[in-house]
GUSETOR-28671 format. One record per residue (C-alpha): residue in one letter; residue number from 1; x, y, z. Coordinates in steps of 0.2 Angstrom, whole numbers, plus 5000, padded with zeros to 4 digits. Layout:
BEGIN
{rest:A; nr:NUM; x:X; y:Y; z:Z} $
...
# end
This chain:
BEGIN
{rest:M; nr:1; x:4945; y:4752; z:5133} $
{rest:K; nr:2; x:4939; y:4762; z:5117} $
{rest:K; nr:3; x:4927; y:4772; z:5128} $
{rest:V; nr:4; x:4941; y:4775; z:5141} $
{rest:L; nr:5; x:4953; y:4781; z:5128} $
{rest:F; nr:6; x:4939; y:4792; z:5120} $
{rest:T; nr:7; x:4935; y:4800; z:5137} $
{rest:L; nr:8; x:4953; y:4804; z:5140} $
{rest:F; nr:9; x:4956; y:4811; z:5123} $
{rest:T; nr:10; x:4940; y:4822; z:5126} $
{rest:L; nr:11; x:4946; y:4828; z:5143} $
{rest:C; nr:12; x:4963; y:4832; z:5135} $
{rest:L; nr:13; x:4955; y:4843; z:5123} $
{rest:L; nr:14; x:4944; y:4852; z:5136} $
{rest:L; nr:15; x:4959; y:4854; z:5147} $
{rest:D; nr:16; x:4970; y:4861; z:5132} $
{rest:Q; nr:17; x:4956; y:4873; z:5128} $
{rest:A; nr:18; x:4955; y:4878; z:5147} $
{rest:W; nr:19; x:4973; y:4880; z:5149} $
{rest:G; nr:20; x:4977; y:4887; z:5131} $
{rest:Q; nr:21; x:4968; y:4903; z:5133} $
{rest:T; nr:22; x:4962; y:4916; z:5146} $
{rest:T; nr:23; x:4947; y:4927; z:5143} $
{rest:S; nr:24; x:4941; y:4943; z:5150} $
{rest:T; nr:25; x:4925; y:4954; z:5147} $
{rest:V; nr:26; x:4928; y:4973; z:5148} $
{rest:S; nr:27; x:4922; y:4990; z:5144} $
{rest:S; nr:28; x:4932; y:5002; z:5134} $
{rest:G; nr:29; x:4927; y:5016; z:5145} $
{rest:G; nr:30; x:4926; y:5029; z:5131} $
{rest:T; nr:31; x:4936; y:5032; z:5115} $
{rest:G; nr:32; x:4955; y:5034; z:5112} $
{rest:W; nr:33; x:4970; y:5023; z:5116} $
{rest:K; nr:34; x:4966; y:5010; z:5129} $
{rest:R; nr:35; x:4977; y:4996; z:5136} $
{rest:I; nr:36; x:4969; y:4979; z:5134} $
{rest:A; nr:37; x:4984; y:4968; z:5140} $
{rest:S; nr:38; x:5001; y:4970; z:5148} $
{rest:S; nr:39; x:5017; y:4960; z:5151} $
{rest:Q; nr:40; x:5023; y:4964; z:5168} $
{rest:G; nr:41; x:5041; y:4966; z:5174} $
{rest:S; nr:42; x:5058; y:4961; z:5165} $
{rest:A; nr:43; x:5056; y:4977; z:5154} $
{rest:G; nr:44; x:5040; y:4970; z:5147} $
{rest:R; nr:45; x:5049; y:4956; z:5137} $
{rest:G; nr:46; x:5039; y:4943; z:5129} $
{rest:F; nr:47; x:5028; y:4938; z:5114} $
{rest:G; nr:48; x:5011; y:4931; z:5111} $
{rest:K; nr:49; x:4994; y:4934; z:5104} $
{rest:V; nr:50; x:4979; y:4944; z:5110} $
{rest:T; nr:51; x:4962; y:4944; z:5102} $
{rest:L; nr:52; x:4947; y:4956; z:5105} $
{rest:Y; nr:53; x:4929; y:4954; z:5098} $
{rest:T; nr:54; x:4911; y:4959; z:5100} $
{rest:A; nr:55; x:4899; y:4945; z:5100} $
{rest:G; nr:56; x:4883; y:4954; z:5093} $
{rest:G; nr:57; x:4868; y:4961; z:5102} $
{rest:T; nr:58; x:4871; y:4979; z:5105} $
{rest:F; nr:59; x:4887; y:4979; z:5094} $
{rest:T; nr:60; x:4889; y:4971; z:5077} $
{rest:P; nr:61; x:4901; y:4956; z:5078} $
{rest:S; nr:62; x:4919; y:4961; z:5074} $
{rest:A; nr:63; x:4936; y:4954; z:5079} $
{rest:L; nr:64; x:4954; y:4958; z:5079} $
{rest:T; nr:65; x:4969; y:4948; z:5083} $
{rest:I; nr:66; x:4986; y:4956; z:5088} $
{rest:D; nr:67; x:5002; y:4946; z:5087} $
{rest:W; nr:68; x:5016; y:4955; z:5098} $
{rest:F; nr:69; x:5034; y:4955; z:5102} $
{rest:H; nr:70; x:5044; y:4965; z:5114} $
{rest:D; nr:71; x:5063; y:4963; z:5118} $
{rest:W; nr:72; x:5071; y:4972; z:5133} $
{rest:N; nr:73; x:5064; y:4989; z:5131} $
{rest:V; nr:74; x:5070; y:4997; z:5115} $
{rest:S; nr:75; x:5062; y:4986; z:5101} $
{rest:G; nr:76; x:5045; y:4979; z:5097} $
{rest:G; nr:77; x:5034; y:4971; z:5084} $
{rest:I; nr:78; x:5016; y:4970; z:5080} $
{rest:T; nr:79; x:5005; y:4962; z:5067} $
{rest:L; nr:80; x:4986; y:4964; z:5065} $
{rest:H; nr:81; x:4974; y:4952; z:5056} $
{rest:S; nr:82; x:4956; y:4950; z:5055} $
{rest:D; nr:83; x:4943; y:4941; z:5044} $
{rest:S; nr:84; x:4930; y:4954; z:5049} $
{rest:K; nr:85; x:4924; y:4964; z:5034} $
{rest:N; nr:86; x:4923; y:4981; z:5043} $
{rest:F; nr:87; x:4930; y:4988; z:5059} $
{rest:P; nr:88; x:4918; y:5000; z:5067} $
{rest:Y; nr:89; x:4925; y:5001; z:5085} $
{rest:W; nr:90; x:4944; y:5002; z:5083} $
{rest:S; nr:91; x:4956; y:5009; z:5071} $
{rest:A; nr:92; x:4973; y:5004; z:5076} $
{rest:A; nr:93; x:4984; y:4995; z:5089} $
{rest:R; nr:94; x:5001; y:4998; z:5096} $
{rest:L; nr:95; x:5014; y:4991; z:5108} $
{rest:T; nr:96; x:5021; y:5003; z:5121} $
{rest:D; nr:97; x:5031; y:5002; z:5137} $
{rest:D; nr:98; x:5036; y:5012; z:5152} $
{rest:G; nr:99; x:5053; y:5004; z:5155} $
{rest:T; nr:100; x:5047; y:4991; z:5166} $
{rest:N; nr:101; x:5031; y:4984; z:5158} $
{rest:S; nr:102; x:5025; y:4983; z:5140} $
{rest:Y; nr:103; x:5007; y:4986; z:5135} $
{rest:I; nr:104; x:4996; y:4981; z:5121} $
{rest:E; nr:105; x:4984; y:4996; z:5116} $
{rest:V; nr:106; x:4970; y:4998; z:5105} $
{rest:N; nr:107; x:4963; y:5015; z:5098} $
{rest:F; nr:108; x:4944; y:5014; z:5101} $
{rest:T; nr:109; x:4933; y:5025; z:5089} $
{rest:T; nr:110; x:4917; y:5020; z:5098} $
{rest:S; nr:111; x:4914; y:5016; z:5117} $
{rest:V; nr:112; x:4911; y:4998; z:5118} $
{rest:T; nr:113; x:4904; y:4987; z:5132} $
{rest:G; nr:114; x:4904; y:4968; z:5134} $
{rest:L; nr:115; x:4920; y:4967; z:5124} $
{rest:I; nr:116; x:4928; y:4950; z:5125} $
{rest:L; nr:117; x:4947; y:4949; z:5126} $
{rest:V; nr:118; x:4957; y:4932; z:5124} $
{rest:S; nr:119; x:4975; y:4929; z:5127} $
{rest:D; nr:120; x:4983; y:4913; z:5120} $
{rest:S; nr:121; x:4996; y:4905; z:5132} $
{rest:Y; nr:122; x:5008; y:4901; z:5118} $
{rest:G; nr:123; x:5023; y:4911; z:5116} $
{rest:W; nr:124; x:5035; y:4918; z:5130} $
{rest:R; nr:125; x:5028; y:4928; z:5145} $
{rest:P; nr:126; x:5011; y:4930; z:5137} $
{rest:A; nr:127; x:5001; y:4946; z:5140} $
{rest:T; nr:128; x:4989; y:4947; z:5155} $
{rest:L; nr:129; x:4972; y:4954; z:5151} $
{rest:Y; nr:130; x:4964; y:4969; z:5159} $
{rest:T; nr:131; x:4947; y:4967; z:5167} $
{rest:G; nr:132; x:4933; y:4979; z:5171} $
{rest:T; nr:133; x:4935; y:4996; z:5162} $
{rest:L; nr:134; x:4951; y:4998; z:5152} $
{rest:P; nr:135; x:4964; y:5010; z:5157} $
{rest:D; nr:136; x:4970; y:5024; z:5146} $
{rest:G; nr:137; x:4985; y:5020; z:5135} $
{rest:G; nr:138; x:5002; y:5029; z:5135} $
{rest:G; nr:139; x:5021; y:5027; z:5136} $
{rest:T; nr:140; x:5034; y:5025; z:5123} $
{rest:V; nr:141; x:5027; y:5018; z:5107} $
{rest:R; nr:142; x:5038; y:5003; z:5100} $
{rest:A; nr:143; x:5027; y:4997; z:5086} $
{rest:A; nr:144; x:5010; y:5002; z:5078} $
{rest:A; nr:145; x:4998; y:4997; z:5065} $
{rest:N; nr:146; x:4982; y:5002; z:5057} $
{rest:V; nr:147; x:4968; y:4990; z:5058} $
{rest:G; nr:148; x:4965; y:4980; z:5041} $
{rest:R; nr:149; x:4963; y:4962; z:5035} $
{rest:L; nr:150; x:4982; y:4961; z:5038} $
{rest:N; nr:151; x:4995; y:4974; z:5043} $
{rest:I; nr:152; x:5013; y:4972; z:5048} $
{rest:E; nr:153; x:5017; y:4988; z:5057} $
{rest:N; nr:154; x:5010; y:4998; z:5043} $
{rest:N; nr:155; x:5024; y:4991; z:5031} $
{rest:F; nr:156; x:5013; y:4979; z:5023} $
{rest:L; nr:157; x:4994; y:4982; z:5023} $
{rest:V; nr:158; x:4979; y:4972; z:5016} $
{rest:H; nr:159; x:4965; y:4984; z:5018} $
{rest:Q; nr:160; x:4947; y:4978; z:5020} $
{rest:N; nr:161; x:4943; y:4986; z:5003} $
{rest:G; nr:162; x:4955; y:4974; z:4995} $
{rest:R; nr:163; x:4969; y:4987; z:4992} $
{rest:V; nr:164; x:4987; y:4983; z:4996} $
{rest:G; nr:165; x:4999; y:4995; z:5004} $
{rest:I; nr:166; x:5018; y:4993; z:5004} $
{rest:G; nr:167; x:5026; y:5006; z:5015} $
{rest:T; nr:168; x:5010; y:5015; z:5017} $
{rest:A; nr:169; x:4995; y:5013; z:5028} $
{rest:S; nr:170; x:4983; y:5022; z:5017} $
{rest:P; nr:171; x:4984; y:5015; z:4999} $
{rest:Q; nr:172; x:4974; y:5025; z:4986} $
{rest:A; nr:173; x:4975; y:5011; z:4973} $
{rest:K; nr:174; x:4974; y:4992; z:4971} $
{rest:L; nr:175; x:4992; y:4992; z:4975} $
{rest:A; nr:176; x:5001; y:5007; z:4982} $
{rest:V; nr:177; x:5020; y:5006; z:4985} $
{rest:N; nr:178; x:5030; y:5020; z:4995} $
{rest:G; nr:179; x:5047; y:5016; z:4989} $
{rest:N; nr:180; x:5057; y:5008; z:4975} $
{rest:I; nr:181; x:5051; y:4992; z:4965} $
{rest:L; nr:182; x:5063; y:4980; z:4958} $
{rest:A; nr:183; x:5055; y:4968; z:4945} $
{rest:K; nr:184; x:5060; y:4957; z:4931} $
{rest:E; nr:185; x:5046; y:4962; z:4920} $
{rest:I; nr:186; x:5031; y:4973; z:4921} $
{rest:K; nr:187; x:5017; y:4972; z:4908} $
{rest:V; nr:188; x:5004; y:4986; z:4908} $
{rest:K; nr:189; x:4987; y:4982; z:4900} $
{rest:T; nr:190; x:4977; y:4997; z:4895} $
{rest:D; nr:191; x:4961; y:5002; z:4886} $
{rest:I; nr:192; x:4970; y:5017; z:4879} $
{rest:S; nr:193; x:4971; y:5015; z:4860} $
{rest:V; nr:194; x:4989; y:5014; z:4852} $
{rest:P; nr:195; x:4992; y:5029; z:4842} $
{rest:D; nr:196; x:4995; y:5021; z:4825} $
{rest:Y; nr:197; x:4982; y:5033; z:4819} $
{rest:V; nr:198; x:4996; y:5046; z:4817} $
{rest:F; nr:199; x:5001; y:5037; z:4801} $
{rest:E; nr:200; x:4983; y:5038; z:4793} $
{rest:P; nr:201; x:4983; y:5050; z:4778} $
{rest:D; nr:202; x:4970; y:5062; z:4786} $
{rest:Y; nr:203; x:4980; y:5064; z:4802} $
{rest:N; nr:204; x:4982; y:5082; z:4806} $
{rest:L; nr:205; x:5001; y:5083; z:4810} $
{rest:Q; nr:206; x:5006; y:5099; z:4818} $
{rest:S; nr:207; x:5020; y:5109; z:4809} $
{rest:L; nr:208; x:5037; y:5111; z:4817} $
{rest:T; nr:209; x:5033; y:5130; z:4817} $
{rest:E; nr:210; x:5017; y:5127; z:4827} $
{rest:I; nr:211; x:5026; y:5116; z:4839} $
{rest:E; nr:212; x:5040; y:5129; z:4841} $
{rest:D; nr:213; x:5028; y:5142; z:4846} $
{rest:F; nr:214; x:5019; y:5131; z:4858} $
{rest:V; nr:215; x:5036; y:5126; z:4867} $
{rest:K; nr:216; x:5041; y:5144; z:4868} $
{rest:E; nr:217; x:5025; y:5148; z:4877} $
{rest:H; nr:218; x:5022; y:5133; z:4888} $
{rest:K; nr:219; x:5039; y:5126; z:4890} $
{rest:H; nr:220; x:5033; y:5108; z:4886} $
{rest:L; nr:221; x:5027; y:5098; z:4871} $
{rest:P; nr:222; x:5009; y:5098; z:4866} $
{rest:E; nr:223; x:4998; y:5085; z:4875} $
{rest:V; nr:224; x:5013; y:5081; z:4887} $
{rest:P; nr:225; x:5009; y:5086; z:4905} $
{rest:S; nr:226; x:5019; y:5100; z:4912} $
{rest:A; nr:227; x:5032; y:5096; z:4926} $
{rest:K; nr:228; x:5019; y:5105; z:4938} $
{rest:E; nr:229; x:5005; y:5093; z:4933} $
{rest:I; nr:230; x:5016; y:5078; z:4935} $
{rest:N; nr:231; x:5022; y:5084; z:4952} $
{rest:D; nr:232; x:5004; y:5087; z:4958} $
{rest:K; nr:233; x:4995; y:5072; z:4950} $
{rest:G; nr:234; x:5009; y:5059; z:4948} $
{rest:L; nr:235; x:5013; y:5050; z:4931} $
{rest:D; nr:236; x:5002; y:5037; z:4923} $
{rest:L; nr:237; x:5015; y:5025; z:4915} $
{rest:A; nr:238; x:5004; y:5017; z:4902} $
{rest:E; nr:239; x:4997; y:5034; z:4896} $
{rest:M; nr:240; x:5014; y:5042; z:4896} $
{rest:N; nr:241; x:5022; y:5028; z:4886} $
{rest:L; nr:242; x:5008; y:5029; z:4873} $
{rest:L; nr:243; x:5010; y:5048; z:4873} $
{rest:L; nr:244; x:5029; y:5047; z:4870} $
{rest:L; nr:245; x:5026; y:5034; z:4856} $
{rest:K; nr:246; x:5014; y:5046; z:4848} $
{rest:K; nr:247; x:5027; y:5060; z:4849} $
{rest:V; nr:248; x:5040; y:5048; z:4841} $
{rest:E; nr:249; x:5028; y:5043; z:4827} $
{rest:E; nr:250; x:5025; y:5062; z:4824} $
{rest:L; nr:251; x:5044; y:5065; z:4824} $
{rest:T; nr:252; x:5046; y:5051; z:4812} $
{rest:L; nr:253; x:5034; y:5059; z:4800} $
{rest:H; nr:254; x:5043; y:5076; z:4801} $
{rest:L; nr:255; x:5060; y:5067; z:4798} $
{rest:I; nr:256; x:5052; y:5058; z:4783} $
{rest:D; nr:257; x:5046; y:5074; z:4776} $
{rest:K; nr:258; x:5063; y:5083; z:4779} $
{rest:N; nr:259; x:5072; y:5068; z:4771} $
{rest:R; nr:260; x:5061; y:5071; z:4756} $
{rest:V; nr:261; x:5065; y:5089; z:4755} $
{rest:I; nr:262; x:5084; y:5085; z:4757} $
{rest:D; nr:263; x:5083; y:5073; z:4743} $
{rest:Q; nr:264; x:5074; y:5085; z:4732} $
{rest:Q; nr:265; x:5088; y:5098; z:4736} $
{rest:Q; nr:266; x:5101; y:5085; z:4733} $
{rest:N; nr:267; x:5094; y:5082; z:4716} $
{rest:I; nr:268; x:5093; y:5100; z:4711} $
{rest:L; nr:269; x:5111; y:5103; z:4718} $
{rest:T; nr:270; x:5117; y:5088; z:4707} $
{rest:D; nr:271; x:5109; y:5095; z:4692} $
{rest:V; nr:272; x:5116; y:5112; z:4695} $
{rest:L; nr:273; x:5134; y:5105; z:4697} $
{rest:A; nr:274; x:5132; y:5095; z:4681} $
{rest:R; nr:275; x:5127; y:5110; z:4671} $
{rest:L; nr:276; x:5141; y:5120; z:4678} $
{rest:K; nr:277; x:5153; y:5106; z:4673} $
{rest:R; nr:278; x:5146; y:5106; z:4656} $
{rest:L; nr:279; x:5149; y:5125; z:4654} $
{rest:E; nr:280; x:5167; y:5123; z:4660} $
{rest:N; nr:281; x:5170; y:5110; z:4647} $
{rest:K; nr:282; x:5165; y:5121; z:4633} $
# end
């Protein structure tokens, strides 16, 4: 009985694998946008998953999985993900339609032969794979994303180099955000020294006259980047905060010095008034 159950279980697994996916081996037929699968009729409505990969030999193994969604004919969604460390053969994927059918397309940067396509049967009206040489892409683009470890329509990208982009498909830092950020707390750690050295006895504090002359000529404070520099290069928050702290500390020293002068002047004025009062009383 156990052997019968085991045999039935094995057959179920094999049938599930056989029915769960369809495969096709194709050639890209060149570079550029190529259709790898389509959803025929009903305005191309449906959703599902398609994977393409190279299995070695002439082409280094690389894989890309595309989750797609298409409603009547005006909206679509696409998410790309891959565990491959690099993507030498394709750079992006998109979902297009012609009003009747929808198409999953890949932008090939290299002409590839022996490319294997896999379409999962899960979903609704799953895509049908192309065979032979892939046809050129075209039609109205409903969703698109650059290839990365994970990319949701170029709105959220995890690049293969580890960089994360939100609202940008080409992050230039570990985290790049094209838009506003709302946070409860942000802590910046930096190797830039805190400018407490301003209070050291040997610190060369610029005079107010020197600062006045500099501002008249350059239209910004010494050491502080100009508006043009910030516009061209952006603003380093850690560096700017420390620089502003330095300016506040320098300003504090000037205020302390001016307060000392005012006290001296007040003492002189008090002494002069006392002498005048004594003269009046004679």
